[in-house]
Backbone bond lengths (Angstrom), bond angles and torsions (degrees), N, CA, C in turn:
res aa  C-N    CA-C-N  psi(-1)  N-CA   C-N-CA  omega(-1)  CA-C   N-CA-C  phi
1 M - - - 1.448 - - 1.536 111.19 -
2 L 1.345 115.49 -42.34 1.459 119.69 179.68 1.528 110.98 -65.06
3 R 1.324 116.27 -37.28 1.471 121.07 178.67 1.531 110.62 -64.25
4 L 1.324 116.37 -41.39 1.468 120.91 178.53 1.526 110.54 -63.62
5 L 1.326 116.58 -41.57 1.454 120.82 177.51 1.527 111.13 -62.37
6 Q 1.331 116.50 -40.51 1.460 120.32 179.46 1.531 110.74 -66.35
7 V 1.320 117.59 -40.06 1.469 121.04 178.63 1.527 110.46 -63.07
8 W 1.331 116.78 -46.13 1.462 119.90 179.41 1.524 111.58 -64.89
9 T 1.327 116.15 -38.80 1.460 119.92 177.11 1.527 110.86 -61.95
10 D 1.330 116.51 -43.73 1.464 120.17 177.82 1.525 111.58 -61.26
11 H 1.330 116.96 -40.62 1.470 120.07 178.23 1.531 110.88 -64.30
12 L 1.326 117.15 -42.82 1.464 120.06 179.30 1.525 111.46 -65.09
13 I 1.339 116.19 -39.14 1.460 119.78 178.76 1.522 110.41 -65.14
14 R 1.333 116.96 -43.40 1.475 119.63 177.57 1.525 111.04 -63.15
15 A 1.323 116.95 -41.13 1.464 120.15 179.26 1.526 110.81 -63.02
16 S 1.330 117.22 -42.20 1.465 119.04 179.30 1.527 111.31 -66.68
17 A 1.335 116.82 -34.33 1.465 119.84 177.07 1.534 110.92 -68.02
18 V 1.322 117.12 -38.56 1.468 120.51 177.46 1.523 110.30 -65.15
19 I 1.327 116.82 -43.02 1.466 120.36 178.52 1.529 110.36 -63.07
20 A 1.329 116.69 -41.56 1.465 119.97 177.52 1.521 110.89 -63.41
21 S 1.321 117.01 -39.14 1.472 120.46 178.04 1.519 111.36 -64.68
22 L 1.321 116.80 -42.43 1.467 120.14 177.38 1.529 111.17 -63.59
23 A 1.328 116.53 -37.43 1.467 119.60 176.79 1.522 110.80 -64.69
24 L 1.334 117.31 -37.37 1.464 120.39 177.25 1.518 111.04 -64.37
25 V 1.320 116.99 -43.18 1.469 120.58 176.37 1.530 109.65 -62.34
26 G 1.328 116.41 -38.11 1.463 120.49 177.48 1.514 112.32 -63.22
27 I 1.338 116.94 -40.03 1.466 120.09 177.36 1.525 110.63 -63.19
28 V 1.324 116.28 -45.12 1.463 120.11 -179.53 1.531 110.01 -60.85
29 A 1.333 116.84 -44.72 1.463 120.15 179.99 1.527 111.27 -65.22
30 T 1.321 116.49 -41.97 1.468 120.40 -179.99 1.525 111.21 -61.78
31 I 1.320 116.22 -46.59 1.472 119.38 -179.82 1.522 110.53 -67.01
32 L 1.331 116.83 -37.52 1.467 120.30 177.55 1.526 110.88 -60.96
33 F 1.329 116.89 -47.83 1.462 119.96 179.25 1.529 111.28 -66.09
34 D 1.331 116.64 -35.67 1.460 120.10 178.71 1.529 110.83 -64.08
35 V 1.322 117.13 -48.71 1.461 121.14 -179.47 1.530 110.87 -66.20
36 A 1.333 115.77 -43.89 1.471 118.85 179.30 1.523 110.62 -63.24
37 G 1.310 117.02 -42.77 1.462 120.12 178.13 1.511 112.53 -63.55
38 R 1.314 116.01 -38.76 1.463 120.42 -180.00 1.525 110.62 -68.01
39 N 1.329 116.83 -42.83 1.468 120.17 -175.48 1.523 113.14 -82.38
40 L 1.332 117.92 -38.43 1.463 120.44 -175.66 1.521 113.30 -90.98
41 L 1.318 117.02 -38.61 1.463 120.38 -175.17 1.524 113.08 -105.99
42 G 1.325 115.95 -11.71 1.460 119.24 -178.34 1.516 113.42 77.06
43 A 1.324 116.86 12.11 1.470 120.54 -179.07 1.530 108.80 -138.54
44 P 1.318 117.54 114.84 1.464 119.63 179.44 1.527 111.40 -71.18
45 L 1.314 115.92 162.88 1.467 121.84 177.29 1.522 108.75 -70.05
46 R 1.305 116.39 125.14 1.470 121.01 -177.89 1.527 110.21 -70.04
47 G 1.315 117.31 129.90 1.455 122.20 174.98 1.512 115.51 87.70
48 T 1.324 117.38 13.80 1.465 120.38 -179.00 1.518 111.59 -57.21
49 Q 1.317 117.34 -44.13 1.462 120.66 -178.59 1.527 110.91 -61.28
50 D 1.320 118.18 -42.91 1.459 120.88 179.13 1.526 111.38 -63.78
51 L 1.328 116.22 -44.68 1.466 119.83 -179.30 1.527 111.76 -63.75
52 V 1.323 116.87 -40.91 1.459 120.72 179.90 1.525 110.35 -66.56
53 Q 1.327 117.96 -41.95 1.466 120.91 178.91 1.523 111.34 -60.63
54 V 1.307 117.08 -46.92 1.462 121.14 -178.79 1.531 110.50 -66.66
55 A 1.323 116.56 -41.11 1.463 119.73 179.94 1.526 111.48 -66.88
56 L 1.320 117.82 -34.86 1.470 120.37 177.56 1.525 111.47 -64.56
57 I 1.312 117.48 -35.62 1.469 120.32 175.36 1.523 109.67 -61.40
58 V 1.319 116.28 -45.42 1.463 121.00 179.46 1.525 110.60 -63.54
59 I 1.319 117.16 -42.56 1.472 120.97 -178.90 1.527 110.93 -64.31
60 I 1.306 116.86 -49.20 1.464 119.87 -175.60 1.521 111.06 -64.26
61 F 1.307 117.54 -52.06 1.450 119.06 -176.09 1.529 112.45 -78.88
62 G 1.323 117.48 -19.62 1.455 119.96 175.52 1.513 113.31 -77.36
63 S 1.322 116.48 -22.11 1.461 119.36 -177.50 1.528 114.08 -101.84
64 V 1.312 118.00 -12.19 1.463 120.93 -178.53 1.532 111.00 -60.42
65 A 1.313 117.63 -42.33 1.463 120.45 -178.24 1.530 111.23 -64.17
66 M 1.334 117.49 -40.47 1.462 120.58 179.53 1.525 110.99 -66.82
67 V 1.313 116.48 -41.38 1.468 120.19 178.45 1.526 110.06 -61.58
68 D 1.317 116.88 -43.11 1.459 120.16 179.66 1.525 111.52 -67.77
69 R 1.324 117.47 -40.92 1.468 121.14 -178.95 1.535 111.18 -63.34
70 K 1.325 116.10 -37.98 1.463 120.16 -179.81 1.531 112.39 -87.52
71 D 1.331 116.35 2.89 1.464 122.53 -178.83 1.529 110.57 52.49
72 A 1.336 115.29 46.58 1.459 121.82 -176.05 1.529 112.06 -104.00
73 N 1.317 117.21 20.68 1.458 120.64 177.78 1.522 109.93 -67.20
74 V 1.311 115.74 152.61 1.456 120.78 176.05 1.526 107.80 -71.34
75 A 1.323 116.56 129.54 1.463 121.07 -179.05 1.518 109.21 -135.79
76 V 1.307 115.28 142.57 1.455 121.44 176.54 1.520 107.33 -108.84
77 D 1.318 116.51 121.76 1.466 120.19 -175.69 1.531 111.30 -117.56
78 L 1.319 115.50 51.61 1.459 120.07 -178.26 1.529 112.52 -66.78
79 L 1.317 117.22 -38.74 1.457 121.13 -175.23 1.529 113.23 -108.31
80 E 1.303 117.42 1.79 1.461 121.19 -174.46 1.525 112.64 -58.40
81 H 1.301 117.87 -39.12 1.468 121.14 -177.96 1.529 112.79 -71.61
82 Q 1.338 117.41 -15.32 1.459 120.85 179.48 1.530 112.73 -90.13
83 F 1.336 116.96 -13.70 1.459 121.05 -178.50 1.522 110.26 -98.78
84 S 1.312 115.46 159.80 1.468 120.45 176.15 1.533 109.02 -73.86
85 P 1.342 117.42 158.81 1.464 120.09 178.12 1.533 112.69 -59.03
86 V 1.327 116.54 -34.77 1.468 119.38 179.49 1.525 110.25 -66.42
87 L 1.324 117.59 -45.66 1.461 120.84 178.75 1.526 110.79 -64.43
88 N 1.324 117.73 -38.95 1.472 120.58 176.37 1.517 110.87 -60.30
89 R 1.336 116.44 -41.50 1.477 120.56 179.45 1.527 110.35 -65.56
90 V 1.343 116.42 -43.00 1.465 120.58 178.62 1.528 110.10 -61.45
91 L 1.316 117.55 -43.79 1.465 121.25 179.07 1.527 111.67 -65.09
92 T 1.335 116.26 -37.59 1.467 119.87 177.61 1.525 110.94 -64.22
93 V 1.324 116.40 -47.59 1.466 120.11 179.69 1.521 110.53 -63.86
94 T 1.319 117.20 -42.35 1.462 120.87 178.29 1.528 110.96 -61.68
95 G 1.318 116.57 -43.38 1.460 120.48 178.35 1.520 112.31 -61.94
96 R 1.313 116.44 -39.86 1.470 119.52 179.35 1.523 111.46 -69.58
97 L 1.326 116.91 -36.83 1.463 119.66 176.68 1.524 110.95 -66.09
98 I 1.324 117.25 -41.02 1.468 120.40 176.90 1.528 109.84 -63.82
99 G 1.339 116.84 -41.48 1.469 120.17 176.18 1.519 111.95 -60.89
100 A 1.333 116.76 -41.04 1.463 120.41 178.22 1.525 110.77 -63.41
101 L 1.325 117.15 -40.65 1.471 120.58 177.66 1.531 111.27 -64.54
102 I 1.321 116.42 -39.97 1.464 119.75 178.48 1.531 110.33 -63.95
103 F 1.338 116.82 -45.07 1.465 119.12 178.88 1.526 111.86 -66.59
104 F 1.329 116.92 -33.25 1.466 119.43 174.69 1.520 109.98 -63.04
105 G 1.337 117.02 -42.07 1.464 120.72 177.42 1.517 111.92 -62.78
106 I 1.332 116.27 -40.93 1.473 119.91 177.32 1.523 110.26 -63.13
107 A 1.336 116.18 -43.79 1.466 120.30 179.69 1.527 111.01 -62.69
108 W 1.309 116.86 -42.76 1.465 121.73 179.06 1.534 110.13 -60.17
109 T 1.316 116.12 -45.87 1.460 121.10 179.88 1.527 110.97 -64.77
110 M 1.330 116.74 -39.53 1.462 120.24 -179.30 1.524 111.67 -67.50
111 V 1.321 117.70 -36.14 1.470 119.75 177.31 1.522 109.76 -64.61
112 D 1.334 117.44 -42.90 1.464 120.37 176.03 1.529 110.79 -61.59
113 S 1.317 116.13 -43.72 1.458 120.78 179.71 1.522 111.47 -64.07
114 A 1.337 116.27 -40.15 1.463 120.23 179.09 1.527 111.26 -65.56
115 T 1.315 116.13 -37.26 1.464 119.83 178.00 1.525 110.48 -62.39
116 I 1.315 116.59 -43.39 1.464 120.84 178.44 1.527 110.14 -66.71
117 S 1.333 117.30 -42.31 1.469 120.50 179.39 1.517 111.40 -62.01
118 K 1.324 115.97 -40.03 1.471 120.03 179.74 1.529 110.49 -68.58
119 M 1.329 116.01 -41.63 1.462 120.62 -179.62 1.527 111.25 -63.79
120 L 1.341 117.02 -39.28 1.462 121.27 -177.90 1.529 113.55 -93.54
121 N 1.348 116.36 1.83 1.464 122.11 -177.84 1.528 111.67 54.03
122 L 1.339 116.78 46.09 1.456 120.71 179.67 1.523 110.60 -72.21
123 S 1.313 115.66 144.26 1.463 121.11 -179.85 1.521 108.70 -147.30
124 T 1.331 115.08 171.96 1.463 119.26 178.60 1.526 109.28 -68.95
125 N 1.328 115.64 163.38 1.463 120.75 -171.00 1.522 114.56 -70.16
126 I 1.317 117.68 -42.06 1.468 119.72 -169.51 1.533 111.65 -97.74
127 L 1.324 117.43 -50.55 1.465 121.33 -174.73 1.525 113.98 -95.10
128 N 1.307 117.05 -3.43 1.463 122.42 -178.92 1.523 113.34 56.15
129 I 1.328 116.68 42.19 1.458 121.87 174.99 1.522 107.17 -76.81
130 P 1.345 118.94 124.74 1.471 120.03 -179.31 1.530 110.89 -59.57
131 K 1.341 115.98 138.19 1.458 120.49 -178.23 1.521 113.24 -84.08
132 A 1.309 118.14 -29.40 1.463 121.58 -173.02 1.530 114.20 -56.45
133 P 1.350 120.64 -42.32 1.462 118.10 179.94 1.530 113.52 -62.75
134 F 1.312 117.54 -26.91 1.455 121.00 -179.53 1.530 111.77 -89.17
135 Q 1.312 116.45 -2.47 1.456 120.99 176.83 1.526 110.86 -107.11
136 G 1.301 118.20 -2.24 1.458 120.36 175.60 1.503 115.17 112.19
137 S 1.304 119.16 8.55 1.454 121.56 178.99 1.520 107.92 -130.36
138 S 1.306 115.67 139.67 1.475 117.84 179.97 1.510 111.73 -105.25
């Protein structure tokens, strides 16, 4: 059962990384068309700022799981060589638990924010893209 859960988790992490990659390609294309339109046609692409903001949300939260799975977080190991392996392990576990608590707090805040956005029908400025789905509420 645990193996099946790990396989499904890996598939979901890969899918979120692919979606984040596609969003990055979308940002590059959007900015390219915006700059080209501004310089060649004298008219920028309407809604570029909204599209980039929404895509950045997808990129950041779509890639966090992959970074964590590959243990590719930025770490400073200035004092690691002075501590025992047991203390290093304790500090690593403690750091990850604190990180989990911080992300739980962010998630809690985002759910509250999404509820308010949904209640007030908040959307982006130019294209009127609803904000609630990108804050954790559909």
